[in-house]
mmCIF entry with sequence, helices, sheets and N, C-alpha, C, O atoms, coordinates in Angstrom:
data_MODEL
# 
_entry.id   MODEL 
# 
_entity.id                         1 
_entity.type                       polymer 
_entity.pdbx_number_of_molecules   1 
# 
_entity_poly.entity_id                      1 
_entity_poly.type                           'polypeptide(L)' 
_entity_poly.nstd_linkage                   no 
_entity_poly.nstd_monomer                   no 
_entity_poly.pdbx_seq_one_letter_code       MDEAKGDEVASVRNSTEIERTSERELVVTRTVNGPARIVFQAWGWTE 
_entity_poly.pdbx_seq_one_letter_code_can   MDEAKGDEVASVRNSTEIERTSERELVVTRTVNGPARIVFQAWGWTE 
_entity_poly.pdbx_strand_id                 A 
# 
loop_
_entity_poly_seq.entity_id 
_entity_poly_seq.num 
_entity_poly_seq.mon_id 
_entity_poly_seq.hetero 
1 1  MET n 
1 2  ASP n 
1 3  GLU n 
1 4  ALA n 
1 5  LYS n 
1 6  GLY n 
1 7  ASP n 
1 8  GLU n 
1 9  VAL n 
1 10 ALA n 
1 11 SER n 
1 12 VAL n 
1 13 ARG n 
1 14 ASN n 
1 15 SER n 
1 16 THR n 
1 17 GLU n 
1 18 ILE n 
1 19 GLU n 
1 20 ARG n 
1 21 THR n 
1 22 SER n 
1 23 GLU n 
1 24 ARG n 
1 25 GLU n 
1 26 LEU n 
1 27 VAL n 
1 28 VAL n 
1 29 THR n 
1 30 ARG n 
1 31 THR n 
1 32 VAL n 
1 33 ASN n 
1 34 GLY n 
1 35 PRO n 
1 36 ALA n 
1 37 ARG n 
1 38 ILE n 
1 39 VAL n 
1 40 PHE n 
1 41 GLN n 
1 42 ALA n 
1 43 TRP n 
1 44 GLY n 
1 45 TRP n 
1 46 THR n 
1 47 GLU n 
# 
_struct_asym.id          A 
_struct_asym.entity_id   1 
# 
loop_
_struct_conf.conf_type_id 
_struct_conf.id 
_struct_conf.pdbx_PDB_helix_id 
_struct_conf.beg_label_comp_id 
_struct_conf.beg_label_asym_id 
_struct_conf.beg_label_seq_id 
_struct_conf.pdbx_beg_PDB_ins_code 
_struct_conf.end_label_comp_id 
_struct_conf.end_label_asym_id 
_struct_conf.end_label_seq_id 
_struct_conf.pdbx_end_PDB_ins_code 
_struct_conf.beg_auth_comp_id 
_struct_conf.beg_auth_asym_id 
_struct_conf.beg_auth_seq_id 
_struct_conf.end_auth_comp_id 
_struct_conf.end_auth_asym_id 
_struct_conf.end_auth_seq_id 
_struct_conf.pdbx_PDB_helix_class 
_struct_conf.details 
_struct_conf.pdbx_PDB_helix_length 
HELX_P HELX_P1 AA1 GLU A 3  ? ALA A 10 ? GLU A 3  ALA A 10 1 ? 8 
HELX_P HELX_P2 AA2 ALA A 36 ? ALA A 42 ? ALA A 36 ALA A 42 1 ? 7 
# 
_struct_conf_type.id          HELX_P 
_struct_conf_type.criteria    ? 
_struct_conf_type.reference   ? 
# 
_struct_sheet.id               AA1 
_struct_sheet.type             ? 
_struct_sheet.number_strands   2 
_struct_sheet.details          ? 
# 
_struct_sheet_order.sheet_id     AA1 
_struct_sheet_order.range_id_1   1 
_struct_sheet_order.range_id_2   2 
_struct_sheet_order.offset       ? 
_struct_sheet_order.sense        anti-parallel 
# 
loop_
_struct_sheet_range.sheet_id 
_struct_sheet_range.id 
_struct_sheet_range.beg_label_comp_id 
_struct_sheet_range.beg_label_asym_id 
_struct_sheet_range.beg_label_seq_id 
_struct_sheet_range.pdbx_beg_PDB_ins_code 
_struct_sheet_range.end_label_comp_id 
_struct_sheet_range.end_label_asym_id 
_struct_sheet_range.end_label_seq_id 
_struct_sheet_range.pdbx_end_PDB_ins_code 
_struct_sheet_range.beg_auth_comp_id 
_struct_sheet_range.beg_auth_asym_id 
_struct_sheet_range.beg_auth_seq_id 
_struct_sheet_range.end_auth_comp_id 
_struct_sheet_range.end_auth_asym_id 
_struct_sheet_range.end_auth_seq_id 
AA1 1 ARG A 13 ? SER A 22 ? ARG A 13 SER A 22 
AA1 2 GLU A 25 ? ASN A 33 ? GLU A 25 ASN A 33 
# 
loop_
_atom_site.group_PDB 
_atom_site.id 
_atom_site.type_symbol 
_atom_site.label_atom_id 
_atom_site.label_alt_id 
_atom_site.label_comp_id 
_atom_site.label_asym_id 
_atom_site.label_entity_id 
_atom_site.label_seq_id 
_atom_site.pdbx_PDB_ins_code 
_atom_site.Cartn_x 
_atom_site.Cartn_y 
_atom_site.Cartn_z 
_atom_site.occupancy 
_atom_site.B_iso_or_equiv 
_atom_site.pdbx_formal_charge 
_atom_site.auth_seq_id 
_atom_site.auth_comp_id 
_atom_site.auth_asym_id 
_atom_site.auth_atom_id 
_atom_site.pdbx_PDB_model_num 
ATOM 1   N N  . MET A 1 1  ? 249.095 209.967 280.697 1.00 0.00 ? 1  MET A N  1 
ATOM 2   C CA . MET A 1 1  ? 250.558 209.890 280.969 1.00 0.00 ? 1  MET A CA 1 
ATOM 3   C C  . MET A 1 1  ? 251.240 209.983 279.618 1.00 0.00 ? 1  MET A C  1 
ATOM 4   O O  . MET A 1 1  ? 250.818 209.328 278.665 1.00 0.00 ? 1  MET A O  1 
ATOM 5   N N  . ASP A 1 2  ? 252.310 210.804 279.520 1.00 0.00 ? 2  ASP A N  1 
ATOM 6   C CA . ASP A 1 2  ? 252.957 210.945 278.262 1.00 0.00 ? 2  ASP A CA 1 
ATOM 7   C C  . ASP A 1 2  ? 254.061 209.873 278.058 1.00 0.00 ? 2  ASP A C  1 
ATOM 8   O O  . ASP A 1 2  ? 254.358 209.108 278.975 1.00 0.00 ? 2  ASP A O  1 
ATOM 9   N N  . GLU A 1 3  ? 254.641 209.829 276.890 1.00 0.00 ? 3  GLU A N  1 
ATOM 10  C CA . GLU A 1 3  ? 255.628 208.760 276.528 1.00 0.00 ? 3  GLU A CA 1 
ATOM 11  C C  . GLU A 1 3  ? 256.789 208.700 277.494 1.00 0.00 ? 3  GLU A C  1 
ATOM 12  O O  . GLU A 1 3  ? 257.151 207.609 277.934 1.00 0.00 ? 3  GLU A O  1 
ATOM 13  N N  . ALA A 1 4  ? 257.395 209.835 277.847 1.00 0.00 ? 4  ALA A N  1 
ATOM 14  C CA . ALA A 1 4  ? 258.571 209.829 278.743 1.00 0.00 ? 4  ALA A CA 1 
ATOM 15  C C  . ALA A 1 4  ? 258.238 209.233 280.083 1.00 0.00 ? 4  ALA A C  1 
ATOM 16  O O  . ALA A 1 4  ? 259.015 208.423 280.588 1.00 0.00 ? 4  ALA A O  1 
ATOM 17  N N  . LYS A 1 5  ? 257.112 209.594 280.692 1.00 0.00 ? 5  LYS A N  1 
ATOM 18  C CA . LYS A 1 5  ? 256.679 209.052 281.955 1.00 0.00 ? 5  LYS A CA 1 
ATOM 19  C C  . LYS A 1 5  ? 256.386 207.571 281.860 1.00 0.00 ? 5  LYS A C  1 
ATOM 20  O O  . LYS A 1 5  ? 256.672 206.830 282.800 1.00 0.00 ? 5  LYS A O  1 
ATOM 21  N N  . GLY A 1 6  ? 255.819 207.116 280.744 1.00 0.00 ? 6  GLY A N  1 
ATOM 22  C CA . GLY A 1 6  ? 255.513 205.719 280.584 1.00 0.00 ? 6  GLY A CA 1 
ATOM 23  C C  . GLY A 1 6  ? 256.768 204.874 280.581 1.00 0.00 ? 6  GLY A C  1 
ATOM 24  O O  . GLY A 1 6  ? 256.804 203.793 281.170 1.00 0.00 ? 6  GLY A O  1 
ATOM 25  N N  . ASP A 1 7  ? 257.791 205.368 279.920 1.00 0.00 ? 7  ASP A N  1 
ATOM 26  C CA . ASP A 1 7  ? 259.070 204.643 279.886 1.00 0.00 ? 7  ASP A CA 1 
ATOM 27  C C  . ASP A 1 7  ? 259.706 204.563 281.278 1.00 0.00 ? 7  ASP A C  1 
ATOM 28  O O  . ASP A 1 7  ? 260.277 203.533 281.636 1.00 0.00 ? 7  ASP A O  1 
ATOM 29  N N  . GLU A 1 8  ? 259.613 205.640 282.064 1.00 0.00 ? 8  GLU A N  1 
ATOM 30  C CA . GLU A 1 8  ? 260.135 205.672 283.393 1.00 0.00 ? 8  GLU A CA 1 
ATOM 31  C C  . GLU A 1 8  ? 259.414 204.707 284.297 1.00 0.00 ? 8  GLU A C  1 
ATOM 32  O O  . GLU A 1 8  ? 260.049 204.058 285.129 1.00 0.00 ? 8  GLU A O  1 
ATOM 33  N N  . VAL A 1 9  ? 258.151 204.593 284.169 1.00 0.00 ? 9  VAL A N  1 
ATOM 34  C CA . VAL A 1 9  ? 257.355 203.661 285.021 1.00 0.00 ? 9  VAL A CA 1 
ATOM 35  C C  . VAL A 1 9  ? 257.674 202.195 284.651 1.00 0.00 ? 9  VAL A C  1 
ATOM 36  O O  . VAL A 1 9  ? 257.737 201.331 285.526 1.00 0.00 ? 9  VAL A O  1 
ATOM 37  N N  . ALA A 1 10 ? 257.871 201.928 283.360 1.00 0.00 ? 10 ALA A N  1 
ATOM 38  C CA . ALA A 1 10 ? 258.160 200.545 282.921 1.00 0.00 ? 10 ALA A CA 1 
ATOM 39  C C  . ALA A 1 10 ? 259.435 199.953 283.493 1.00 0.00 ? 10 ALA A C  1 
ATOM 40  O O  . ALA A 1 10 ? 259.570 198.732 283.581 1.00 0.00 ? 10 ALA A O  1 
ATOM 41  N N  . SER A 1 11 ? 260.407 200.840 283.898 1.00 0.00 ? 11 SER A N  1 
ATOM 42  C CA . SER A 1 11 ? 261.662 200.363 284.445 1.00 0.00 ? 11 SER A CA 1 
ATOM 43  C C  . SER A 1 11 ? 261.642 200.102 285.933 1.00 0.00 ? 11 SER A C  1 
ATOM 44  O O  . SER A 1 11 ? 262.659 199.669 286.473 1.00 0.00 ? 11 SER A O  1 
ATOM 45  N N  . VAL A 1 12 ? 260.543 200.341 286.627 1.00 0.00 ? 12 VAL A N  1 
ATOM 46  C CA . VAL A 1 12 ? 260.433 200.169 288.037 1.00 0.00 ? 12 VAL A CA 1 
ATOM 47  C C  . VAL A 1 12 ? 260.351 198.703 288.457 1.00 0.00 ? 12 VAL A C  1 
ATOM 48  O O  . VAL A 1 12 ? 259.605 197.917 287.872 1.00 0.00 ? 12 VAL A O  1 
ATOM 49  N N  . ARG A 1 13 ? 261.119 198.353 289.468 1.00 0.00 ? 13 ARG A N  1 
ATOM 50  C CA . ARG A 1 13 ? 261.070 196.969 290.006 1.00 0.00 ? 13 ARG A CA 1 
ATOM 51  C C  . ARG A 1 13 ? 260.540 196.993 291.417 1.00 0.00 ? 13 ARG A C  1 
ATOM 52  O O  . ARG A 1 13 ? 260.863 197.907 292.175 1.00 0.00 ? 13 ARG A O  1 
ATOM 53  N N  . ASN A 1 14 ? 259.718 195.996 291.803 1.00 0.00 ? 14 ASN A N  1 
ATOM 54  C CA . ASN A 1 14 ? 259.060 196.002 293.094 1.00 0.00 ? 14 ASN A CA 1 
ATOM 55  C C  . ASN A 1 14 ? 259.457 194.763 293.893 1.00 0.00 ? 14 ASN A C  1 
ATOM 56  O O  . ASN A 1 14 ? 259.818 193.741 293.310 1.00 0.00 ? 14 ASN A O  1 
ATOM 57  N N  . SER A 1 15 ? 259.393 194.845 295.206 1.00 0.00 ? 15 SER A N  1 
ATOM 58  C CA . SER A 1 15 ? 259.532 193.658 296.077 1.00 0.00 ? 15 SER A CA 1 
ATOM 59  C C  . SER A 1 15 ? 258.503 193.784 297.188 1.00 0.00 ? 15 SER A C  1 
ATOM 60  O O  . SER A 1 15 ? 258.171 194.883 297.633 1.00 0.00 ? 15 SER A O  1 
ATOM 61  N N  . THR A 1 16 ? 258.021 192.662 297.613 1.00 0.00 ? 16 THR A N  1 
ATOM 62  C CA . THR A 1 16 ? 257.058 192.599 298.707 1.00 0.00 ? 16 THR A CA 1 
ATOM 63  C C  . THR A 1 16 ? 257.556 191.613 299.758 1.00 0.00 ? 16 THR A C  1 
ATOM 64  O O  . THR A 1 16 ? 258.018 190.519 299.433 1.00 0.00 ? 16 THR A O  1 
ATOM 65  N N  . GLU A 1 17 ? 257.451 192.031 301.061 1.00 0.00 ? 17 GLU A N  1 
ATOM 66  C CA . GLU A 1 17 ? 257.819 191.132 302.155 1.00 0.00 ? 17 GLU A CA 1 
ATOM 67  C C  . GLU A 1 17 ? 256.572 191.015 303.019 1.00 0.00 ? 17 GLU A C  1 
ATOM 68  O O  . GLU A 1 17 ? 255.861 191.993 303.250 1.00 0.00 ? 17 GLU A O  1 
ATOM 69  N N  . ILE A 1 18 ? 256.321 189.788 303.495 1.00 0.00 ? 18 ILE A N  1 
ATOM 70  C CA . ILE A 1 18 ? 255.185 189.492 304.330 1.00 0.00 ? 18 ILE A CA 1 
ATOM 71  C C  . ILE A 1 18 ? 255.667 188.822 305.572 1.00 0.00 ? 18 ILE A C  1 
ATOM 72  O O  . ILE A 1 18 ? 256.373 187.816 305.501 1.00 0.00 ? 18 ILE A O  1 
ATOM 73  N N  . GLU A 1 19 ? 255.292 189.370 306.748 1.00 0.00 ? 19 GLU A N  1 
ATOM 74  C CA . GLU A 1 19 ? 255.713 188.852 308.018 1.00 0.00 ? 19 GLU A CA 1 
ATOM 75  C C  . GLU A 1 19 ? 254.530 188.692 308.953 1.00 0.00 ? 19 GLU A C  1 
ATOM 76  O O  . GLU A 1 19 ? 253.762 189.623 309.193 1.00 0.00 ? 19 GLU A O  1 
ATOM 77  N N  . ARG A 1 20 ? 254.412 187.494 309.464 1.00 0.00 ? 20 ARG A N  1 
ATOM 78  C CA . ARG A 1 20 ? 253.312 187.237 310.416 1.00 0.00 ? 20 ARG A CA 1 
ATOM 79  C C  . ARG A 1 20 ? 253.858 187.509 311.792 1.00 0.00 ? 20 ARG A C  1 
ATOM 80  O O  . ARG A 1 20 ? 254.719 186.783 312.288 1.00 0.00 ? 20 ARG A O  1 
ATOM 81  N N  . THR A 1 21 ? 253.343 188.585 312.420 1.00 0.00 ? 21 THR A N  1 
ATOM 82  C CA . THR A 1 21 ? 253.907 189.008 313.748 1.00 0.00 ? 21 THR A CA 1 
ATOM 83  C C  . THR A 1 21 ? 253.164 188.410 314.935 1.00 0.00 ? 21 THR A C  1 
ATOM 84  O O  . THR A 1 21 ? 253.659 188.419 316.062 1.00 0.00 ? 21 THR A O  1 
ATOM 85  N N  . SER A 1 22 ? 252.002 187.904 314.676 1.00 0.00 ? 22 SER A N  1 
ATOM 86  C CA . SER A 1 22 ? 251.228 187.200 315.736 1.00 0.00 ? 22 SER A CA 1 
ATOM 87  C C  . SER A 1 22 ? 250.135 186.397 315.089 1.00 0.00 ? 22 SER A C  1 
ATOM 88  O O  . SER A 1 22 ? 250.010 186.363 313.864 1.00 0.00 ? 22 SER A O  1 
ATOM 89  N N  . GLU A 1 23 ? 249.347 185.753 315.911 1.00 0.00 ? 23 GLU A N  1 
ATOM 90  C CA . GLU A 1 23 ? 248.239 184.928 315.380 1.00 0.00 ? 23 GLU A CA 1 
ATOM 91  C C  . GLU A 1 23 ? 247.236 185.729 314.574 1.00 0.00 ? 23 GLU A C  1 
ATOM 92  O O  . GLU A 1 23 ? 246.601 185.204 313.660 1.00 0.00 ? 23 GLU A O  1 
ATOM 93  N N  . ARG A 1 24 ? 247.088 187.059 314.929 1.00 0.00 ? 24 ARG A N  1 
ATOM 94  C CA . ARG A 1 24 ? 246.084 187.883 314.281 1.00 0.00 ? 24 ARG A CA 1 
ATOM 95  C C  . ARG A 1 24 ? 246.646 189.103 313.549 1.00 0.00 ? 24 ARG A C  1 
ATOM 96  O O  . ARG A 1 24 ? 245.903 190.000 313.151 1.00 0.00 ? 24 ARG A O  1 
ATOM 97  N N  . GLU A 1 25 ? 247.940 189.117 313.383 1.00 0.00 ? 25 GLU A N  1 
ATOM 98  C CA . GLU A 1 25 ? 248.568 190.301 312.757 1.00 0.00 ? 25 GLU A CA 1 
ATOM 99  C C  . GLU A 1 25 ? 249.494 189.923 311.636 1.00 0.00 ? 25 GLU A C  1 
ATOM 100 O O  . GLU A 1 25 ? 250.265 188.970 311.751 1.00 0.00 ? 25 GLU A O  1 
ATOM 101 N N  . LEU A 1 26 ? 249.426 190.657 310.560 1.00 0.00 ? 26 LEU A N  1 
ATOM 102 C CA . LEU A 1 26 ? 250.252 190.442 309.378 1.00 0.00 ? 26 LEU A CA 1 
ATOM 103 C C  . LEU A 1 26 ? 250.792 191.803 308.877 1.00 0.00 ? 26 LEU A C  1 
ATOM 104 O O  . LEU A 1 26 ? 250.040 192.759 308.684 1.00 0.00 ? 26 LEU A O  1 
ATOM 105 N N  . VAL A 1 27 ? 252.109 191.847 308.678 1.00 0.00 ? 27 VAL A N  1 
ATOM 106 C CA . VAL A 1 27 ? 252.740 193.083 308.167 1.00 0.00 ? 27 VAL A CA 1 
ATOM 107 C C  . VAL A 1 27 ? 253.190 192.866 306.753 1.00 0.00 ? 27 VAL A C  1 
ATOM 108 O O  . VAL A 1 27 ? 253.955 191.938 306.492 1.00 0.00 ? 27 VAL A O  1 
ATOM 109 N N  . VAL A 1 28 ? 252.742 193.690 305.823 1.00 0.00 ? 28 VAL A N  1 
ATOM 110 C CA . VAL A 1 28 ? 253.120 193.599 304.421 1.00 0.00 ? 28 VAL A CA 1 
ATOM 111 C C  . VAL A 1 28 ? 253.900 194.861 304.089 1.00 0.00 ? 28 VAL A C  1 
ATOM 112 O O  . VAL A 1 28 ? 253.376 195.966 304.223 1.00 0.00 ? 28 VAL A O  1 
ATOM 113 N N  . THR A 1 29 ? 255.146 194.707 303.656 1.00 0.00 ? 29 THR A N  1 
ATOM 114 C CA . THR A 1 29 ? 255.989 195.800 303.261 1.00 0.00 ? 29 THR A CA 1 
ATOM 115 C C  . THR A 1 29 ? 256.259 195.764 301.774 1.00 0.00 ? 29 THR A C  1 
ATOM 116 O O  . THR A 1 29 ? 256.768 194.778 301.241 1.00 0.00 ? 29 THR A O  1 
ATOM 117 N N  . ARG A 1 30 ? 255.908 196.859 301.107 1.00 0.00 ? 30 ARG A N  1 
ATOM 118 C CA . ARG A 1 30 ? 256.107 196.940 299.627 1.00 0.00 ? 30 ARG A CA 1 
ATOM 119 C C  . ARG A 1 30 ? 257.219 197.953 299.382 1.00 0.00 ? 30 ARG A C  1 
ATOM 120 O O  . ARG A 1 30 ? 257.128 199.090 299.843 1.00 0.00 ? 30 ARG A O  1 
ATOM 121 N N  . THR A 1 31 ? 258.267 197.558 298.662 1.00 0.00 ? 31 THR A N  1 
ATOM 122 C CA . THR A 1 31 ? 259.373 198.411 298.313 1.00 0.00 ? 31 THR A CA 1 
ATOM 123 C C  . THR A 1 31 ? 259.324 198.634 296.819 1.00 0.00 ? 31 THR A C  1 
ATOM 124 O O  . THR A 1 31 ? 259.258 197.684 296.039 1.00 0.00 ? 31 THR A O  1 
ATOM 125 N N  . VAL A 1 32 ? 259.356 199.924 296.417 1.00 0.00 ? 32 VAL A N  1 
ATOM 126 C CA . VAL A 1 32 ? 259.298 200.242 294.992 1.00 0.00 ? 32 VAL A CA 1 
ATOM 127 C C  . VAL A 1 32 ? 260.555 200.963 294.652 1.00 0.00 ? 32 VAL A C  1 
ATOM 128 O O  . VAL A 1 32 ? 260.847 202.013 295.225 1.00 0.00 ? 32 VAL A O  1 
ATOM 129 N N  . ASN A 1 33 ? 261.311 200.423 293.729 1.00 0.00 ? 33 ASN A N  1 
ATOM 130 C CA . ASN A 1 33 ? 262.557 201.067 293.279 1.00 0.00 ? 33 ASN A CA 1 
ATOM 131 C C  . ASN A 1 33 ? 262.230 202.011 292.121 1.00 0.00 ? 33 ASN A C  1 
ATOM 132 O O  . ASN A 1 33 ? 262.222 201.625 290.952 1.00 0.00 ? 33 ASN A O  1 
ATOM 133 N N  . GLY A 1 34 ? 261.962 203.259 292.495 1.00 0.00 ? 34 GLY A N  1 
ATOM 134 C CA . GLY A 1 34 ? 261.609 204.228 291.486 1.00 0.00 ? 34 GLY A CA 1 
ATOM 135 C C  . GLY A 1 34 ? 261.622 205.617 292.040 1.00 0.00 ? 34 GLY A C  1 
ATOM 136 O O  . GLY A 1 34 ? 261.728 205.783 293.255 1.00 0.00 ? 34 GLY A O  1 
ATOM 137 N N  . PRO A 1 35 ? 261.523 206.597 291.230 1.00 0.00 ? 35 PRO A N  1 
ATOM 138 C CA . PRO A 1 35 ? 261.533 207.961 291.694 1.00 0.00 ? 35 PRO A CA 1 
ATOM 139 C C  . PRO A 1 35 ? 260.300 208.239 292.589 1.00 0.00 ? 35 PRO A C  1 
ATOM 140 O O  . PRO A 1 35 ? 259.191 207.823 292.253 1.00 0.00 ? 35 PRO A O  1 
ATOM 141 N N  . ALA A 1 36 ? 260.491 208.933 293.716 1.00 0.00 ? 36 ALA A N  1 
ATOM 142 C CA . ALA A 1 36 ? 259.458 209.215 294.659 1.00 0.00 ? 36 ALA A CA 1 
ATOM 143 C C  . ALA A 1 36 ? 258.261 209.894 293.961 1.00 0.00 ? 36 ALA A C  1 
ATOM 144 O O  . ALA A 1 36 ? 257.107 209.622 294.293 1.00 0.00 ? 36 ALA A O  1 
ATOM 145 N N  . ARG A 1 37 ? 258.546 210.759 293.015 1.00 0.00 ? 37 ARG A N  1 
ATOM 146 C CA . ARG A 1 37 ? 257.456 211.474 292.323 1.00 0.00 ? 37 ARG A CA 1 
ATOM 147 C C  . ARG A 1 37 ? 256.512 210.486 291.677 1.00 0.00 ? 37 ARG A C  1 
ATOM 148 O O  . ARG A 1 37 ? 255.296 210.653 291.779 1.00 0.00 ? 37 ARG A O  1 
ATOM 149 N N  . ILE A 1 38 ? 257.020 209.470 291.019 1.00 0.00 ? 38 ILE A N  1 
ATOM 150 C CA . ILE A 1 38 ? 256.197 208.472 290.315 1.00 0.00 ? 38 ILE A CA 1 
ATOM 151 C C  . ILE A 1 38 ? 255.496 207.592 291.336 1.00 0.00 ? 38 ILE A C  1 
ATOM 152 O O  . ILE A 1 38 ? 254.318 207.284 291.151 1.00 0.00 ? 38 ILE A O  1 
ATOM 153 N N  . VAL A 1 39 ? 256.170 207.166 292.419 1.00 0.00 ? 39 VAL A N  1 
ATOM 154 C CA . VAL A 1 39 ? 255.561 206.297 293.384 1.00 0.00 ? 39 VAL A CA 1 
ATOM 155 C C  . VAL A 1 39 ? 254.344 206.973 294.032 1.00 0.00 ? 39 VAL A C  1 
ATOM 156 O O  . VAL A 1 39 ? 253.262 206.388 294.093 1.00 0.00 ? 39 VAL A O  1 
ATOM 157 N N  . PHE A 1 40 ? 254.537 208.244 294.530 1.00 0.00 ? 40 PHE A N  1 
ATOM 158 C CA . PHE A 1 40 ? 253.465 208.962 295.163 1.00 0.00 ? 40 PHE A CA 1 
ATOM 159 C C  . PHE A 1 40 ? 252.321 209.231 294.207 1.00 0.00 ? 40 PHE A C  1 
ATOM 160 O O  . PHE A 1 40 ? 251.159 209.224 294.613 1.00 0.00 ? 40 PHE A O  1 
ATOM 161 N N  . GLN A 1 41 ? 252.632 209.468 292.949 1.00 0.00 ? 41 GLN A N  1 
ATOM 162 C CA . GLN A 1 41 ? 251.600 209.687 291.932 1.00 0.00 ? 41 GLN A CA 1 
ATOM 163 C C  . GLN A 1 41 ? 250.798 208.443 291.728 1.00 0.00 ? 41 GLN A C  1 
ATOM 164 O O  . GLN A 1 41 ? 249.580 208.518 291.570 1.00 0.00 ? 41 GLN A O  1 
ATOM 165 N N  . ALA A 1 42 ? 251.449 207.271 291.726 1.00 0.00 ? 42 ALA A N  1 
ATOM 166 C CA . ALA A 1 42 ? 250.755 206.003 291.543 1.00 0.00 ? 42 ALA A CA 1 
ATOM 167 C C  . ALA A 1 42 ? 249.786 205.732 292.708 1.00 0.00 ? 42 ALA A C  1 
ATOM 168 O O  . ALA A 1 42 ? 248.738 205.121 292.503 1.00 0.00 ? 42 ALA A O  1 
ATOM 169 N N  . TRP A 1 43 ? 250.124 206.175 293.917 1.00 0.00 ? 43 TRP A N  1 
ATOM 170 C CA . TRP A 1 43 ? 249.282 205.990 295.086 1.00 0.00 ? 43 TRP A CA 1 
ATOM 171 C C  . TRP A 1 43 ? 248.199 207.026 295.153 1.00 0.00 ? 43 TRP A C  1 
ATOM 172 O O  . TRP A 1 43 ? 247.320 206.942 296.011 1.00 0.00 ? 43 TRP A O  1 
ATOM 173 N N  . GLY A 1 44 ? 248.235 208.022 294.259 1.00 0.00 ? 44 GLY A N  1 
ATOM 174 C CA . GLY A 1 44 ? 247.228 209.073 294.289 1.00 0.00 ? 44 GLY A CA 1 
ATOM 175 C C  . GLY A 1 44 ? 247.468 210.146 295.332 1.00 0.00 ? 44 GLY A C  1 
ATOM 176 O O  . GLY A 1 44 ? 246.556 210.897 295.678 1.00 0.00 ? 44 GLY A O  1 
ATOM 177 N N  . TRP A 1 45 ? 248.730 210.225 295.849 1.00 0.00 ? 45 TRP A N  1 
ATOM 178 C CA . TRP A 1 45 ? 249.053 211.236 296.863 1.00 0.00 ? 45 TRP A CA 1 
ATOM 179 C C  . TRP A 1 45 ? 249.419 212.594 296.305 1.00 0.00 ? 45 TRP A C  1 
ATOM 180 O O  . TRP A 1 45 ? 249.486 213.577 297.043 1.00 0.00 ? 45 TRP A O  1 
ATOM 181 N N  . THR A 1 46 ? 249.664 212.653 294.961 1.00 0.00 ? 46 THR A N  1 
ATOM 182 C CA . THR A 1 46 ? 249.957 213.941 294.329 1.00 0.00 ? 46 THR A CA 1 
ATOM 183 C C  . THR A 1 46 ? 249.145 214.005 293.083 1.00 0.00 ? 46 THR A C  1 
ATOM 184 O O  . THR A 1 46 ? 248.595 212.998 292.638 1.00 0.00 ? 46 THR A O  1 
ATOM 185 N N  . GLU A 1 47 ? 249.059 215.181 292.510 1.00 0.00 ? 47 GLU A N  1 
ATOM 186 C CA . GLU A 1 47 ? 248.301 215.360 291.250 1.00 0.00 ? 47 GLU A CA 1 
ATOM 187 C C  . GLU A 1 47 ? 249.184 215.155 290.057 1.00 0.00 ? 47 GLU A C  1 
ATOM 188 O O  . GLU A 1 47 ? 248.723 215.264 288.921 1.00 0.00 ? 47 GLU A O  1 
# 
C-alpha cells in the first residue's frame, strides 16, 4: 500500500452494533465510514 492510500485508511472510523434477535441468533452490523473502494479492498473483494 502506498503513502496516499495509507493516509486515507488511517482516517476511517468504524462502528459496530450487536442485536440479539432470538435465543440462538445474533446480528452483528459493522459500519465503516470510508470510501467504498478501500472498504471492499480491505475485505478482499477487489484487487
